[in-house]
PDB file of N, CA, C and O in Angstrom:
ATOM      1  N   MET A   1       0.884  -1.221   0.083  1.00  0.00           N
ATOM      2  CA  MET A   1       0.090  -0.057  -0.035  1.00  0.00           C
ATOM      3  C   MET A   1       1.000   1.244  -0.027  1.00  0.00           C
ATOM      4  O   MET A   1       0.622   2.188  -0.721  1.00  0.00           O
ATOM      5  N   MET A   2       2.080   1.355   0.647  1.00  0.00           N
ATOM      6  CA  MET A   2       2.692   2.443   0.667  1.00  0.00           C
ATOM      7  C   MET A   2       3.591   2.775  -0.385  1.00  0.00           C
ATOM      8  O   MET A   2       4.174   3.856  -0.477  1.00  0.00           O
ATOM      9  N   SER A   3       3.710   1.638  -1.327  1.00  0.00           N
ATOM     10  CA  SER A   3       4.278   2.079  -2.745  1.00  0.00           C
ATOM     11  C   SER A   3       3.394   2.610  -3.584  1.00  0.00           C
ATOM     12  O   SER A   3       3.661   3.375  -4.510  1.00  0.00           O
ATOM     13  N   ALA A   4       2.045   2.103  -3.186  1.00  0.00           N
ATOM     14  CA  ALA A   4       0.838   2.873  -4.244  1.00  0.00           C
ATOM     15  C   ALA A   4       0.710   4.378  -3.771  1.00  0.00           C
ATOM     16  O   ALA A   4       0.603   5.284  -4.599  1.00  0.00           O
ATOM     17  N   VAL A   5       0.725   4.590  -2.521  1.00  0.00           N
ATOM     18  CA  VAL A   5       0.740   6.035  -1.818  1.00  0.00           C
ATOM     19  C   VAL A   5       2.131   6.789  -2.501  1.00  0.00           C
ATOM     20  O   VAL A   5       1.972   7.915  -2.972  1.00  0.00           O
ATOM     21  N   ARG A   6       3.089   6.345  -2.534  1.00  0.00           N
ATOM     22  CA  ARG A   6       4.378   7.029  -2.829  1.00  0.00           C
ATOM     23  C   ARG A   6       4.146   7.281  -4.426  1.00  0.00           C
ATOM     24  O   ARG A   6       4.508   8.358  -4.898  1.00  0.00           O
ATOM     25  N   HIS A   7       3.578   6.348  -5.212  1.00  0.00           N
ATOM     26  CA  HIS A   7       3.681   6.427  -6.466  1.00  0.00           C
ATOM     27  C   HIS A   7       2.402   7.757  -6.954  1.00  0.00           C
ATOM     28  O   HIS A   7       2.626   8.753  -7.642  1.00  0.00           O
ATOM     29  N   VAL A   8       1.360   7.424  -6.460  1.00  0.00           N
ATOM     30  CA  VAL A   8       0.285   8.603  -6.495  1.00  0.00           C
ATOM     31  C   VAL A   8       0.691   9.953  -5.934  1.00  0.00           C
ATOM     32  O   VAL A   8       0.394  10.997  -6.514  1.00  0.00           O
ATOM     33  N   ALA A   9       1.360   9.918  -4.825  1.00  0.00           N
ATOM     34  CA  ALA A   9       1.914  11.281  -4.255  1.00  0.00           C
ATOM     35  C   ALA A   9       2.893  11.895  -5.266  1.00  0.00           C
ATOM     36  O   ALA A   9       2.862  13.114  -5.439  1.00  0.00           O
ATOM     37  N   GLY A  10       3.840  11.056  -6.007  1.00  0.00           N
ATOM     38  CA  GLY A  10       4.819  11.609  -6.852  1.00  0.00           C
ATOM     39  C   GLY A  10       4.068  12.004  -8.042  1.00  0.00           C
ATOM     40  O   GLY A  10       4.284  13.087  -8.585  1.00  0.00           O
ATOM     41  N   LEU A  11       3.142  11.124  -8.501  1.00  0.00           N
ATOM     42  CA  LEU A  11       2.126  11.945  -9.811  1.00  0.00           C
ATOM     43  C   LEU A  11       1.402  13.062  -9.424  1.00  0.00           C
ATOM     44  O   LEU A  11       1.147  13.945 -10.243  1.00  0.00           O
ATOM     45  N   LEU A  12       0.989  13.133  -8.094  1.00  0.00           N
ATOM     46  CA  LEU A  12       0.328  14.601  -7.866  1.00  0.00           C
ATOM     47  C   LEU A  12       1.373  15.767  -7.484  1.00  0.00           C
ATOM     48  O   LEU A  12       1.071  16.955  -7.377  1.00  0.00           O
ATOM     49  N   GLY A  13       2.428  15.312  -7.330  1.00  0.00           N
ATOM     50  CA  GLY A  13       3.701  16.225  -6.930  1.00  0.00           C
ATOM     51  C   GLY A  13       3.303  16.656  -5.475  1.00  0.00           C
ATOM     52  O   GLY A  13       3.092  17.842  -5.223  1.00  0.00           O
ATOM     53  N   MET A  14       3.206  15.694  -4.539  1.00  0.00           N
ATOM     54  CA  MET A  14       3.211  16.009  -2.962  1.00  0.00           C
ATOM     55  C   MET A  14       3.829  14.868  -2.319  1.00  0.00           C
ATOM     56  O   MET A  14       4.142  13.870  -2.968  1.00  0.00           O
ATOM     57  N   SER A  15       4.024  14.972  -1.040  1.00  0.00           N
ATOM     58  CA  SER A  15       4.771  13.875  -0.439  1.00  0.00           C
ATOM     59  C   SER A  15       3.759  13.167   0.062  1.00  0.00           C
ATOM     60  O   SER A  15       2.658  13.604   0.399  1.00  0.00           O
ATOM     61  N   PRO A  16       4.224  11.837   0.117  1.00  0.00           N
ATOM     62  CA  PRO A  16       3.328  10.638   0.507  1.00  0.00           C
ATOM     63  C   PRO A  16       2.823  10.820   1.942  1.00  0.00           C
ATOM     64  O   PRO A  16       1.791  10.239   2.277  1.00  0.00           O
ATOM     65  N   GLU A  17       3.450  11.546   2.755  1.00  0.00           N
ATOM     66  CA  GLU A  17       2.680  11.666   4.058  1.00  0.00           C
ATOM     67  C   GLU A  17       1.618  12.733   3.969  1.00  0.00           C
ATOM     68  O   GLU A  17       0.684  12.738   4.771  1.00  0.00           O
ATOM     69  N   THR A  18       1.727  13.590   3.066  1.00  0.00           N
ATOM     70  CA  THR A  18       0.379  14.488   2.850  1.00  0.00           C
ATOM     71  C   THR A  18      -0.914  13.621   2.366  1.00  0.00           C
ATOM     72  O   THR A  18      -2.025  13.582   2.893  1.00  0.00           O
ATOM     73  N   LEU A  19      -0.437  12.931   1.194  1.00  0.00           N
ATOM     74  CA  LEU A  19      -1.591  11.833   0.803  1.00  0.00           C
ATOM     75  C   LEU A  19      -2.071  10.980   1.837  1.00  0.00           C
ATOM     76  O   LEU A  19      -3.271  10.728   1.950  1.00  0.00           O
ATOM     77  N   ARG A  20      -1.062  10.448   2.717  1.00  0.00           N
ATOM     78  CA  ARG A  20      -1.586   9.651   3.635  1.00  0.00           C
ATOM     79  C   ARG A  20      -2.515  10.606   4.763  1.00  0.00           C
ATOM     80  O   ARG A  20      -3.541  10.180   5.294  1.00  0.00           O
ATOM     81  N   LEU A  21      -2.098  11.590   4.937  1.00  0.00           N
ATOM     82  CA  LEU A  21      -3.033  12.273   6.012  1.00  0.00           C
ATOM     83  C   LEU A  21      -4.317  12.578   5.285  1.00  0.00           C
ATOM     84  O   LEU A  21      -5.368  12.380   5.894  1.00  0.00           O
ATOM     85  N   TRP A  22      -4.351  13.038   4.049  1.00  0.00           N
ATOM     86  CA  TRP A  22      -5.595  13.250   3.505  1.00  0.00           C
ATOM     87  C   TRP A  22      -6.461  11.898   3.474  1.00  0.00           C
ATOM     88  O   TRP A  22      -7.617  11.952   3.894  1.00  0.00           O
ATOM     89  N   GLN A  23      -6.019  10.869   3.062  1.00  0.00           N
ATOM     90  CA  GLN A  23      -6.732   9.657   3.345  1.00  0.00           C
ATOM     91  C   GLN A  23      -7.245   9.444   4.417  1.00  0.00           C
ATOM     92  O   GLN A  23      -8.468   9.320   4.475  1.00  0.00           O
ATOM     93  N   ARG A  24      -6.480   9.346   5.519  1.00  0.00           N
ATOM     94  CA  ARG A  24      -7.035   9.221   7.056  1.00  0.00           C
ATOM     95  C   ARG A  24      -8.006  10.380   7.223  1.00  0.00           C
ATOM     96  O   ARG A  24      -9.076  10.014   7.710  1.00  0.00           O
ATOM     97  N   ARG A  25      -7.933  11.540   6.981  1.00  0.00           N
ATOM     98  CA  ARG A  25      -9.116  12.490   7.033  1.00  0.00           C
ATOM     99  C   ARG A  25     -10.289  12.058   6.507  1.00  0.00           C
ATOM    100  O   ARG A  25     -11.293  12.096   7.218  1.00  0.00           O
ATOM    101  N   TYR A  26     -10.355  11.624   5.313  1.00  0.00           N
ATOM    102  CA  TYR A  26     -11.253  10.950   4.487  1.00  0.00           C
ATOM    103  C   TYR A  26     -11.958  10.072   5.235  1.00  0.00           C
ATOM    104  O   TYR A  26     -13.156  10.192   5.491  1.00  0.00           O
ATOM    105  N   GLU A  27     -11.066   8.957   5.689  1.00  0.00           N
ATOM    106  CA  GLU A  27     -11.849   7.929   6.396  1.00  0.00           C
ATOM    107  C   GLU A  27     -12.385   8.296   7.727  1.00  0.00           C
ATOM    108  O   GLU A  27     -13.400   7.721   8.117  1.00  0.00           O
ATOM    109  N   VAL A  28     -11.858   9.120   8.405  1.00  0.00           N
ATOM    110  CA  VAL A  28     -12.613   9.802   9.702  1.00  0.00           C
ATOM    111  C   VAL A  28     -13.917  10.620   9.177  1.00  0.00           C
ATOM    112  O   VAL A  28     -15.010  10.368   9.684  1.00  0.00           O
ATOM    113  N   ASP A  29     -13.817  11.403   8.362  1.00  0.00           N
ATOM    114  CA  ASP A  29     -14.823  12.233   7.863  1.00  0.00           C
ATOM    115  C   ASP A  29     -16.030  11.161   7.376  1.00  0.00           C
ATOM    116  O   ASP A  29     -17.178  11.300   7.796  1.00  0.00           O
ATOM    117  N   ALA A  30     -15.722  10.263   6.608  1.00  0.00           N
ATOM    118  CA  ALA A  30     -16.629   9.337   6.079  1.00  0.00           C
ATOM    119  C   ALA A  30     -17.180   8.431   7.025  1.00  0.00           C
ATOM    120  O   ALA A  30     -18.131   7.719   6.701  1.00  0.00           O
ATOM    121  N   GLY A  31     -16.587   8.378   8.374  1.00  0.00           N
ATOM    122  CA  GLY A  31     -16.888   7.691   9.416  1.00  0.00           C
ATOM    123  C   GLY A  31     -16.621   6.095   9.449  1.00  0.00           C
ATOM    124  O   GLY A  31     -17.237   5.259  10.109  1.00  0.00           O
ATOM    125  N   VAL A  32     -15.587   5.905   8.600  1.00  0.00           N
ATOM    126  CA  VAL A  32     -15.033   4.483   8.423  1.00  0.00           C
ATOM    127  C   VAL A  32     -13.517   4.521   8.635  1.00  0.00           C
ATOM    128  O   VAL A  32     -12.696   4.737   7.744  1.00  0.00           O
ATOM    129  N   THR A  33     -13.233   4.275   9.979  1.00  0.00           N
ATOM    130  CA  THR A  33     -11.671   4.190  10.228  1.00  0.00           C
ATOM    131  C   THR A  33     -11.311   2.959   9.929  1.00  0.00           C
ATOM    132  O   THR A  33     -12.202   2.145   9.689  1.00  0.00           O
ATOM    133  N   THR A  34     -10.005   2.582   9.881  1.00  0.00           N
ATOM    134  CA  THR A  34      -9.444   1.294   9.934  1.00  0.00           C
ATOM    135  C   THR A  34     -10.066   0.197  10.983  1.00  0.00           C
ATOM    136  O   THR A  34     -10.426  -0.937  10.668  1.00  0.00           O
ATOM    137  N   ASP A  35     -10.110   0.707  12.149  1.00  0.00           N
ATOM    138  CA  ASP A  35     -10.634  -0.097  13.168  1.00  0.00           C
ATOM    139  C   ASP A  35     -12.115  -0.152  12.978  1.00  0.00           C
ATOM    140  O   ASP A  35     -12.578  -1.256  13.265  1.00  0.00           O
ATOM    141  N   ALA A  36     -12.811   0.556  12.654  1.00  0.00           N
ATOM    142  CA  ALA A  36     -14.231   0.526  12.431  1.00  0.00           C
ATOM    143  C   ALA A  36     -14.656  -0.489  11.207  1.00  0.00           C
ATOM    144  O   ALA A  36     -15.602  -1.276  11.204  1.00  0.00           O
ATOM    145  N   ALA A  37     -13.822  -0.281  10.310  1.00  0.00           N
ATOM    146  CA  ALA A  37     -13.881  -1.139   9.132  1.00  0.00           C
ATOM    147  C   ALA A  37     -13.514  -2.843   9.674  1.00  0.00           C
ATOM    148  O   ALA A  37     -14.175  -3.821   9.328  1.00  0.00           O
ATOM    149  N   ALA A  38     -12.556  -2.868  10.400  1.00  0.00           N
ATOM    150  CA  ALA A  38     -12.385  -4.256  10.999  1.00  0.00           C
ATOM    151  C   ALA A  38     -13.563  -4.930  11.760  1.00  0.00           C
ATOM    152  O   ALA A  38     -14.048  -6.058  11.674  1.00  0.00           O
ATOM    153  N   GLU A  39     -13.846  -3.886  12.509  1.00  0.00           N
ATOM    154  CA  GLU A  39     -15.083  -4.232  13.300  1.00  0.00           C
ATOM    155  C   GLU A  39     -16.262  -4.612  12.648  1.00  0.00           C
ATOM    156  O   GLU A  39     -16.863  -5.637  12.970  1.00  0.00           O
ATOM    157  N   ILE A  40     -16.667  -3.808  11.686  1.00  0.00           N
ATOM    158  CA  ILE A  40     -17.818  -3.971  10.772  1.00  0.00           C
ATOM    159  C   ILE A  40     -17.742  -5.483  10.188  1.00  0.00           C
ATOM    160  O   ILE A  40     -18.675  -6.285  10.228  1.00  0.00           O
ATOM    161  N   LYS A  41     -16.460  -5.723   9.639  1.00  0.00           N
ATOM    162  CA  LYS A  41     -16.312  -6.954   9.028  1.00  0.00           C
ATOM    163  C   LYS A  41     -16.390  -8.287   9.954  1.00  0.00           C
ATOM    164  O   LYS A  41     -16.759  -9.394   9.563  1.00  0.00           O
ATOM    165  N   ARG A  42     -15.949  -7.935  11.306  1.00  0.00           N
ATOM    166  CA  ARG A  42     -16.043  -9.024  12.417  1.00  0.00           C
ATOM    167  C   ARG A  42     -17.573  -9.207  12.670  1.00  0.00           C
ATOM    168  O   ARG A  42     -18.067 -10.327  12.803  1.00  0.00           O
ATOM    169  N   LEU A  43     -18.305  -8.042  12.731  1.00  0.00           N
ATOM    170  CA  LEU A  43     -19.781  -8.196  13.276  1.00  0.00           C
ATOM    171  C   LEU A  43     -20.396  -8.981  12.024  1.00  0.00           C
ATOM    172  O   LEU A  43     -21.111  -9.970  12.190  1.00  0.00           O
ATOM    173  N   GLN A  44     -20.095  -8.511  10.845  1.00  0.00           N
ATOM    174  CA  GLN A  44     -20.878  -8.914   9.576  1.00  0.00           C
ATOM    175  C   GLN A  44     -20.581 -10.699   9.657  1.00  0.00           C
ATOM    176  O   GLN A  44     -21.496 -11.428   9.274  1.00  0.00           O
ATOM    177  N   LYS A  45     -19.532 -11.208  10.068  1.00  0.00           N
ATOM    178  CA  LYS A  45     -18.946 -12.514  10.112  1.00  0.00           C
ATOM    179  C   LYS A  45     -19.859 -13.242  11.208  1.00  0.00           C
ATOM    180  O   LYS A  45     -20.318 -14.369  11.021  1.00  0.00           O
ATOM    181  N   GLU A  46     -20.066 -12.534  12.301  1.00  0.00           N
ATOM    182  CA  GLU A  46     -20.794 -13.113  13.545  1.00  0.00           C
ATOM    183  C   GLU A  46     -22.224 -13.098  13.002  1.00  0.00           C
ATOM    184  O   GLU A  46     -22.903 -14.116  13.138  1.00  0.00           O
ATOM    185  N   VAL A  47     -22.690 -12.104  12.446  1.00  0.00           N
ATOM    186  CA  VAL A  47     -24.198 -12.354  12.093  1.00  0.00           C
ATOM    187  C   VAL A  47     -24.372 -13.321  10.998  1.00  0.00           C
ATOM    188  O   VAL A  47     -25.526 -13.663  10.737  1.00  0.00           O
ATOM    189  N   SER A  48     -23.596 -13.711  10.457  1.00  0.00           N
ATOM    190  CA  SER A  48     -23.793 -14.892   9.304  1.00  0.00           C
ATOM    191  C   SER A  48     -23.770 -16.158  10.081  1.00  0.00           C
ATOM    192  O   SER A  48     -24.659 -17.005   9.994  1.00  0.00           O
ATOM    193  N   GLU A  49     -22.776 -16.256  10.807  1.00  0.00           N
ATOM    194  CA  GLU A  49     -22.773 -17.398  11.974  1.00  0.00           C
ATOM    195  C   GLU A  49     -24.003 -17.626  12.628  1.00  0.00           C
ATOM    196  O   GLU A  49     -24.514 -18.739  12.750  1.00  0.00           O
ATOM    197  N   LEU A  50     -24.506 -16.498  13.075  1.00  0.00           N
ATOM    198  CA  LEU A  50     -25.639 -16.585  13.840  1.00  0.00           C
ATOM    199  C   LEU A  50     -26.836 -17.121  13.143  1.00  0.00           C
ATOM    200  O   LEU A  50     -27.591 -18.006  13.545  1.00  0.00           O
ATOM    201  N   ARG A  51     -26.896 -16.391  11.947  1.00  0.00           N
ATOM    202  CA  ARG A  51     -28.116 -16.867  10.897  1.00  0.00           C
ATOM    203  C   ARG A  51     -28.010 -18.144  10.622  1.00  0.00           C
ATOM    204  O   ARG A  51     -29.009 -18.862  10.639  1.00  0.00           O
ATOM    205  N   LYS A  52     -26.738 -18.637  10.317  1.00  0.00           N
ATOM    206  CA  LYS A  52     -26.786 -20.271  10.029  1.00  0.00           C
ATOM    207  C   LYS A  52     -27.147 -21.094  11.444  1.00  0.00           C
ATOM    208  O   LYS A  52     -27.711 -22.183  11.341  1.00  0.00           O
ATOM    209  N   ALA A  53     -26.864 -20.639  12.572  1.00  0.00           N
ATOM    210  CA  ALA A  53     -27.258 -21.445  13.887  1.00  0.00           C
ATOM    211  C   ALA A  53     -28.662 -21.344  14.144  1.00  0.00           C
ATOM    212  O   ALA A  53     -29.213 -22.287  14.712  1.00  0.00           O
ATOM    213  N   ASN A  54     -29.421 -20.178  13.754  1.00  0.00           N
ATOM    214  CA  ASN A  54     -30.733 -20.047  13.736  1.00  0.00           C
ATOM    215  C   ASN A  54     -31.440 -20.921  12.782  1.00  0.00           C
ATOM    216  O   ASN A  54     -32.458 -21.470  13.203  1.00  0.00           O
ATOM    217  N   GLU A  55     -31.036 -21.160  11.461  1.00  0.00           N
ATOM    218  CA  GLU A  55     -31.743 -22.014  10.753  1.00  0.00           C
ATOM    219  C   GLU A  55     -31.463 -23.473  11.052  1.00  0.00           C
ATOM    220  O   GLU A  55     -32.273 -24.334  10.709  1.00  0.00           O
ATOM    221  N   ILE A  56     -30.250 -23.798  11.732  1.00  0.00           N
ATOM    222  CA  ILE A  56     -30.222 -25.325  12.171  1.00  0.00           C
ATOM    223  C   ILE A  56     -31.111 -25.613  13.396  1.00  0.00           C
ATOM    224  O   ILE A  56     -31.496 -26.756  13.643  1.00  0.00           O
ATOM    225  N   LEU A  57     -31.459 -24.444  14.228  1.00  0.00           N
ATOM    226  CA  LEU A  57     -32.120 -24.463  15.489  1.00  0.00           C
ATOM    227  C   LEU A  57     -33.790 -24.637  15.008  1.00  0.00           C
ATOM    228  O   LEU A  57     -34.635 -25.323  15.584  1.00  0.00           O
ATOM    229  N   LYS A  58     -33.955 -23.884  13.903  1.00  0.00           N
ATOM    230  CA  LYS A  58     -35.269 -23.836  13.521  1.00  0.00           C
ATOM    231  C   LYS A  58     -35.576 -25.204  12.649  1.00  0.00           C
ATOM    232  O   LYS A  58     -36.713 -25.673  12.703  1.00  0.00           O
ATOM    233  N   ALA A  59     -34.655 -25.786  11.919  1.00  0.00           N
ATOM    234  CA  ALA A  59     -34.927 -27.207  11.409  1.00  0.00           C
ATOM    235  C   ALA A  59     -35.111 -28.180  12.531  1.00  0.00           C
ATOM    236  O   ALA A  59     -36.069 -28.953  12.548  1.00  0.00           O
ATOM    237  N   ALA A  60     -34.148 -28.146  13.518  1.00  0.00           N
ATOM    238  CA  ALA A  60     -34.275 -29.102  14.611  1.00  0.00           C
ATOM    239  C   ALA A  60     -35.756 -28.945  15.448  1.00  0.00           C
ATOM    240  O   ALA A  60     -36.475 -29.897  15.750  1.00  0.00           O
ATOM    241  N   SER A  61     -35.973 -27.819  15.684  1.00  0.00           N
ATOM    242  CA  SER A  61     -37.508 -27.649  16.401  1.00  0.00           C
ATOM    243  C   SER A  61     -38.639 -28.083  15.500  1.00  0.00           C
ATOM    244  O   SER A  61     -39.667 -28.460  16.063  1.00  0.00           O
ATOM    245  N   ILE A  62     -38.596 -28.083  14.136  1.00  0.00           N
ATOM    246  CA  ILE A  62     -39.357 -28.775  13.338  1.00  0.00           C
ATOM    247  C   ILE A  62     -39.385 -30.172  13.539  1.00  0.00           C
ATOM    248  O   ILE A  62     -40.371 -30.830  13.873  1.00  0.00           O
ATOM    249  N   PHE A  63     -38.338 -30.552  13.335  1.00  0.00           N
ATOM    250  CA  PHE A  63     -37.980 -32.053  13.524  1.00  0.00           C
ATOM    251  C   PHE A  63     -38.577 -32.492  14.784  1.00  0.00           C
ATOM    252  O   PHE A  63     -39.372 -33.429  14.718  1.00  0.00           O
ATOM    253  N   PHE A  64     -38.308 -31.936  15.991  1.00  0.00           N
ATOM    254  CA  PHE A  64     -38.569 -32.491  17.146  1.00  0.00           C
ATOM    255  C   PHE A  64     -40.186 -32.325  17.385  1.00  0.00           C
ATOM    256  O   PHE A  64     -40.841 -33.139  18.036  1.00  0.00           O
ATOM    257  N   ALA A  65     -40.771 -31.074  16.722  1.00  0.00           N
ATOM    258  CA  ALA A  65     -42.248 -31.011  16.850  1.00  0.00           C
ATOM    259  C   ALA A  65     -42.912 -32.237  16.281  1.00  0.00           C
ATOM    260  O   ALA A  65     -43.777 -32.895  16.859  1.00  0.00           O
ATOM    261  N   LYS A  66     -42.387 -32.487  15.017  1.00  0.00           N
ATOM    262  CA  LYS A  66     -42.947 -33.511  14.413  1.00  0.00           C
ATOM    263  C   LYS A  66     -42.969 -34.926  15.303  1.00  0.00           C
ATOM    264  O   LYS A  66     -43.940 -35.669  15.445  1.00  0.00           O
ATOM    265  N   GLU A  67     -41.957 -35.052  15.728  1.00  0.00           N
ATOM    266  CA  GLU A  67     -41.837 -36.227  16.536  1.00  0.00           C
ATOM    267  C   GLU A  67     -42.686 -36.242  17.751  1.00  0.00           C
ATOM    268  O   GLU A  67     -43.317 -37.262  18.029  1.00  0.00           O
ATOM    269  N   LEU A  68     -42.737 -35.334  18.389  1.00  0.00           N
ATOM    270  CA  LEU A  68     -43.911 -35.163  19.493  1.00  0.00           C
ATOM    271  C   LEU A  68     -45.384 -35.195  19.029  1.00  0.00           C
ATOM    272  O   LEU A  68     -46.238 -35.531  19.850  1.00  0.00           O
ATOM    273  N   ASP A  69     -45.756 -34.855  17.712  1.00  0.00           N
ATOM    274  CA  ASP A  69     -47.057 -34.950  17.374  1.00  0.00           C
ATOM    275  C   ASP A  69     -47.271 -36.270  16.651  1.00  0.00           C
ATOM    276  O   ASP A  69     -48.402 -36.628  16.324  1.00  0.00           O
ATOM    277  N   HIS A  70     -46.316 -36.906  16.431  1.00  0.00           N
ATOM    278  CA  HIS A  70     -46.302 -38.480  15.844  1.00  0.00           C
ATOM    279  C   HIS A  70     -45.476 -39.300  16.586  1.00  0.00           C
ATOM    280  O   HIS A  70     -44.473 -39.660  15.969  1.00  0.00           O
ATOM    281  N   PRO A  71     -45.584 -39.717  17.739  1.00  0.00           N
ATOM    282  CA  PRO A  71     -44.737 -40.573  18.628  1.00  0.00           C
ATOM    283  C   PRO A  71     -44.552 -41.904  17.773  1.00  0.00           C
ATOM    284  O   PRO A  71     -45.553 -42.507  17.385  1.00  0.00           O
ATOM    285  N   SER A  72     -43.302 -42.349  17.488  1.00  0.00           N
ATOM    286  CA  SER A  72     -43.270 -43.626  17.140  1.00  0.00           C
ATOM    287  C   SER A  72     -43.479 -44.805  18.215  1.00  0.00           C
ATOM    288  O   SER A  72     -43.280 -44.602  19.412  1.00  0.00           O
ATOM    289  N   THR A  73     -43.887 -46.033  17.716  1.00  0.00           N
ATOM    290  CA  THR A  73     -44.142 -46.938  18.795  1.00  0.00           C
ATOM    291  C   THR A  73     -42.821 -47.828  18.555  1.00  0.00           C
ATOM    292  O   THR A  73     -42.443 -48.038  17.403  1.00  0.00           O
ATOM    293  N   ARG A  74     -42.118 -48.353  19.680  1.00  0.00           N
ATOM    294  CA  ARG A  74     -41.019 -49.148  19.642  1.00  0.00           C
ATOM    295  C   ARG A  74     -41.059 -50.101  20.440  1.00  0.00           C
ATOM    296  O   ARG A  74     -40.120 -50.896  20.501  1.00  0.00           O
TER     297      ARG A  74
END
């Protein structure tokens, strides 16, 4: 990433540090810092896992409800 910043900064005729600071300010102004983006990604993964767990629990509850409605004779 730093080589890209250096390259673009050179094309724009500014120091890489200036460009990096502008990028940081943009992220803060946009409300998405690096830490916030990482937290969002972690939470999205957690939501996905919880949705899968809910689907499994729903399927299990349907299965067991059917078993209670129609108990097999053994």
